[in-house]
N, C-alpha and C positions, 0 to 999 in steps of 0.2 A: 221874694217868695221864699217861705221857709221850706226846709228839706222834706218835711212830712207831706206837705201839699204837693210838691214836685213828684214824690214817690207815688202818691195816689194817681196823679195824671199819667205817669208812665204805665202804671198797672192798667188803667182804663184804655190807653192807646194800644197796649199789647193785646188786650182782650178784643178790642175792635179789629185789630189786624188778624188775629186767629179766626174770628167770626167771618171776616171777609174772605180769608183763605178757604174755609170750609164751605162758604157759600159759593165761591168760584168753582171749587171742586165738585160740588153737587150739581152746578149748572152744566158741567162738561158731560152731558149725557148724549146718547145717540139722537140724531135729529128725528122729528116725527115722520119723515119720509125716508127713513133708513132702508126700508125694504121695498121691493118691487110692489108688493101687495098694498103698501101704504103710500104709494106715489101721490104727491101733491097734485091735485087737478087744477090745471090752468084754465081760468074762466074767461079772462079778458086780456087783450093785448094793447099796449106793450106790457110785458110781465118782467118783474125783477125780484129775485129772492136770494138770500144768502143763508147757507146751511153750514153749521160747524161740524166738520167731519172728523174731529179729533177722536171721538169715541164711537164713530160709525162703524158698521160691520158690512159684510157682504153676504148675499144669499147663497145657499147651495146652488151650484150650476151657473152662477153669475160669471160673466167673462168680460174681458176688456180688449176689444179689437185693436185699438191704437195705443192706449196709455194704461199700463197695468197699475193697479192700486189695491190697497187693503181696506179701503173705506169708500163708500159711495152713498149718494142720495138720489131719489127718483122723482120725476115729474111726468105728468101725462097731459096730452092736449088732443082734443077732437074738434076740428074746425067745422063750422056749419056750412061753409062754402069753400071753394078752392082758394088757397092763399099761397103766397110765397113768403117764407119765414127766414129771418136772420137770427142765428143762434150763436151765442158766445159764452165762454166761461172765463172768468177772471179771478184773480186772487183776492179774497178778503184778507186772509193771513196765510193761506196755503202757498207753498213755494212753487208747486207745479199744478195749477188748476187746469182741468180738462173736462170735456163733455163728449159723450157718445150719443148719437141720434139713431133711434130704432123705429121700426114700424111694427105694430102688433098685428099678427095674423091669427090670434087666438086670445086666451086669457092668462097664460102663464109665461114665464121666462123663456121656455123652450120655443114659444111661437114667434119670438121676436126676429125680425130681419134687420141686420145692420145696414145703415145708410151712409153715415159720415161721422166725422169727429173734428174737434178744434181744441186748441190749448192756448194758454197765455194771452187771453183776450182776443185772439184771432177769431174770425167768423166763418161759419159754414151756413150754406143756404139749403132750404128744403122747399120743394114744391109740394105742399100739403094738399091732399084731396079731401073734399067734403065727406064727412062721415067716417073717415079713417082715423084710427087712434095712433098717436105717436108718443114715444117715451124719450125723455132726456135724462141720461145717467151722468150726474156730475161726479168727478173723481179728484181726490187729492193724490196725484199720481206718484208712483215710484217710492212709496213709503213716506212721503212728506205729510206733515200734519197741518191742520188749520181749517179755515172756512173757505168755501168756494161760492162765488156769486154767479148765478145763471141769469142771462138776459135773453128774452125772446121777443121779437118785434116783427110786425108785418112790413114787408117791403112793397110799397105801392107801385103800380105800373107807371111808365112815363106819362106825363100830362098829355102828350101827343100820341098816346097809344092807339087811338082810333082815328080813322080817316077824317071824320067830321071835326076832330080837334087838332088837325094838323097845325104845327107852328108856322105862322106866316113870316116869310123872309122878306123884309122891306127893302133891304139894300145889301150890296156885297162890298167888301168881303164879309162873309158870315161864318160863324163857327158855333157849334152846339154839341154838348156831350150828353148822352143818355145811356142808362144801363139796361141791358136786355134781360136782366135776371127775372123781372116780374112782367115783362112785356107779353102781350097776348096777340092772338090773331083773330080778326073778325070773320064772321060768316060771309062768304062771297068775296073775300079778299083775293086778289090775283096772286099767283105764285110767280116769283121771278124766273125768267127763262134761263138765266145763267147760273142759278144756285145748284150746288152739287147734290142737294136733296131738298125736300120741301121743308121750309122753316116753319116753326110753330109760334113765331113771334114777329112783330114789326112795330115800327112807329113812323110818323109821317111829318112831312114838311110841304109847304105850298109856296111857290115862288112865281111872282108875276113881274118879269123884267120890264123896265121902263125904256130900254134901248134894245134894238135887235143886234145881237152879236152872239158869239160862242161863249159858253160858260163851262167852267171846270168844276166837277163835283168829285170829292174824294172822301175816304174814310180813314180814320186813324188806325193805329195798329190793332190787329186782332187775328184770330186764327183763320176764320173763314166767314168774313162779313160780306154782305151783299147790298148793293145800292141799285135801285131801279127808278127810272124816270118815266112818268106817264103824262099824257094829256087826257082831258076829259073833265067831267063835272061831278061824278059819283062813282062809287065802287063798281056799279053795274056797267059803266060805259068807258072805263079806262083803256087807253091804247098805249102799250109799251113802246118807247122810242129809244131806249138804251138800257143796258144792264151790265154790271161788272161785279165780279165776285173775287174773294180771297183777301187776305190782310192788306190794308192800304189800298183797296180798290179805287181806281181813278178812271174817269172818263169825261168827255166833253159832249155837249149837245148844243144845237143851234136854238137859241131862245128868241122868239119873236115878241116884240114889245106888245104888251096888253094880253098875251096868252098866259094862262096859269099852268104851271108845270108842278106835278106832284112827285115828291121824292120819297120812296119807301126804303127804309133801312131795316135789315134783318140780320140776326146772328143765328146761323144754322146749327150752332152747337148750344143753343138754349141759354145763352147768357153766362156761361162759365168763365168768360174771359174779361170781365170788367166793363167799364164804360166805353162806349164807342163814340168817337167824335166825327161829326159831319162837317165838312168844309165846303164852301161854295164861293167861287170867285170868277172873275173874267178869265177865260182861257188864254194862256200864252200862245204865241205862234209856235208852229212845229220847228224842229231842228232839221234843216236840209244839209246834206253833205255827201261827199263821195271821195274815194281815193282812186288814183290811176296806177296802172301797171302795164308796161314798165314806166318808171318815173322819168326816164330820159328817152322818150320814144324817137324813132326814126321813121322815114317814109316807108320802110319795109315792115314796120311793126303794126300788129293789131293792138290797139290800146283798149284795155279792159277798164271799165268804170265800175268800181265796187261801191254799191249803194250803202250809205250810212244814215239815211234820213230816218227820223223817228219823232214821235209826238210825246212830249212830257206830260200832256193831259191824258194820255192813255189810249187815244183812238188810233186806228190803223191808218197808215199812209196808203191812200187809194190810187194815187197817180203820181208819176214822176216824168217830167218832160226835160230831156237833155238838149241843150244847145251847144254844139261842139266848137263854135266860134269861127267856123270856116264857111258859114252859110248853110250848114246841114243840121238836122236835128233828129231826134228819135224818142219814142216812148220807152221808159224803163220797163224791163220785162217783169220785175218781181218786187213791186213796191211794199208788200207786206213782210218781206224778209229784212230783218235788221242786221246788217253787216254780214260778211262772209258770202256774198252773193254777187255775181256779175250782173249788173242791171242793163248795161249797154256796152257795145263795142264800136270802135271807129278806127279807120286808117286815114291818116292825113296824106295829101297828095304831094305837098312840098314843105320844105323847112320853113319855120316861122314861129312867132309867138301867138298863141290862140287863147282867148279868154273863154273857157268852157264853163257852163253853169247848168244847174239843175233846179227846177221849180217843183217842190213837193207839196202835195195837197192832201189834207186829211179828209176823213169821211164826213165831217161836218162843214167842210168848205174852207178851213183856214189854210193859208199858203205861206211858204217861205222859200227864199232863193239863196243858193250858195254858188259862188264862182271862184275859179282859180285859173291862173295862167299856166298853160302847158307849153313848154319850150320844146319844139320839135327840131332836132338837130341830127342830121345823118352823117355820121363819121364812118369813113370806109377807106382803108388802105389795103394794098395787096402786094405780095412779093411777086414781081413780074420776072425777075432774073436772079439766078444763083450761079455765078461763074466760078468754077473751080478748075484747077489743072487736071488734064487727063492722066499725066504721068509725073511722078516726083520721086526723089531719092531721100533716104534718111539723112537728117541733118540739114536738108535744104529748106529755106524759108521762102514761101510763095504767097502771093496775094489771092484772097478770096473776096469776091465782090457780091453784095446783095443789093439788087435794085428794087426800090419800093415806089409803087405808083400811088398817086393821090389826086383825086379830082374834086375834093370837097372843101376842106379847110386846111391851111398850113398849120401844122401842130406837131409837137414833139412825139417822135416814135422811137421806141426802144427795140433794137434788133439784137437778138442773142444767137450766137453761132454754136453749134454742137458738132461733135464728131462721134463716130460709132466706136464701140468697144465690143470685145468678144461677148457673146450671149445675146446680141441684138439690141443692147441698150445704147443710149447716147449720153455723153457727158459734155458740160459746157466748156467752151474754150475761149469765150470772150463776149463782151457786151458793148454796144455802141448806142448812144442816144443823142439825137439831134433832130431838128425840124425836117419833116418830110414836106417838100414844097408841092403846091398845087401846080401841076404841069399838064401840058397837052397830052393827048392819047399817044402812047408809044414811048413817052419819055418817063424816066424814073429818077429818084434821088438815090445816090450811091452810098452804101455803108461798106467800107473796105476794111478787111481784117488781114493780118499777117499771121501765117501759121507755119511753124517749123515741124517738119515731119520727123518722126522718131524711129528708133530701131524696132520698137514694138509694132509700129505701123508696117514696117518692112517685113517683120516676122509674119504678120498676118497676110501681107501682100497687097493690101488695099485698105482704104479708109473712106467712109461715106460721111458727107457733111449735110447738116440740116440747119435751116434758119427759121426763126420765129419772130414775127413783127407784132408789137403791141403798142396801141395808142396809149400815151401816158395818162392823160386825164379824162378819158372818155371811153365809152363802150363802142366797139366796132360793130357796125350793123350787120356785116357779113364776114364773120371771122374765118370762114372755111378756107379762104384763100390767103390766110396770113402765115401759112407754113409751107415751106418748100424743101424737098429733099433732092440732092444732086445725084448724078450718075457717079458711082464709086471711082475714086482716083487710085490708079495702080501705083504702088510704092515699092521701090527696089532699094538694095543697099548701095 
């Protein structure tokens, strides 16, 4: 190609580039719906539109509740019937796309009531009323430039929104998630007895069990969801048989084969918390249990049975039958209290190993049994003798004998000897540990100490001895007689 032809092509390309530049510059004009008065009217849903806000302006008095901006575009919508709308703003080219949702109470900007907002493609919902006019203000927020895309769509109610369209549950386990955002409430629909307030939405399931047993129904996480189980054939003749409310509501009901049970799910906060999952399955058995105190009882102790029974399916424990393992039994006093409550008390007549058990029953008839072996051992020693000299001299070593009686079990006993000091206190002077034998009445095992009297004892003129006996590896059932204090010994120089 010769140089002159190449130059002509470069000139042409340059001209085309300049023309394209000025054409692009001319296209960057305010959008047709730049002002509130020129809002684009949305006729059909779903609706989608992108407006270039680069040269958009704002009206006098226009404001931005969530996302401030120097540019905006306006859309209006007046539904012919009640609808639930999903609205979002996403970036065409804008760095920070956002939308504000308003309701018109007149004809100008000052009449608008702010409802909600969304940004970066996130969604906000609107329960739009028939005949009311709503405005959507798109914004390229915080000084960013570019185009913003608005999407508006209707959210349909759940397919099982009406009782007549209840989803049939053919088998368990079953799980289904529905959103309450667009759910409605039929005329004549019963209100759940356990709901904290009257819900304005619901959706339905129908379950006809093939076997008679207990079934657990629960809801996924949510702020205050409600599940209610009914029997009947129409809205007019439903009978409530169970109701639970709050996030993760759980309960069990006795399902009779061939009977249809209707499950009503509601969200009392009008679907602001996302999809709610219903779960249905065979109910597990309850958890039966108890603790005992003291854990090492004797025949002198009243044993407290602290109930721990509960139902993972959410129903109350309605009865607890205790079998103490010695031929006696009792009803638990407080089956609906989970932990921290004495359900029953019992005193065993003699030492031995007893298998104690509790049978817990739920309100729908499920049962479970828990058992444990209670080892009853009565350990009891006593200081029967404390033999000390009546008179002693300083520097003299004398024997002090402690006689320990034991009529139960031969076991190690620790005896500590104390002497008095000024001020009324006692200090230890020796410890002996060995087996205390099981002996007949009147006989004792001796613990013999040697004590050398001191000048300090003589200065006071007397010393008092105290002995304390302690069973080494067991609890003494009657510890009051494990301490003995002797008559004071007179001490001279």
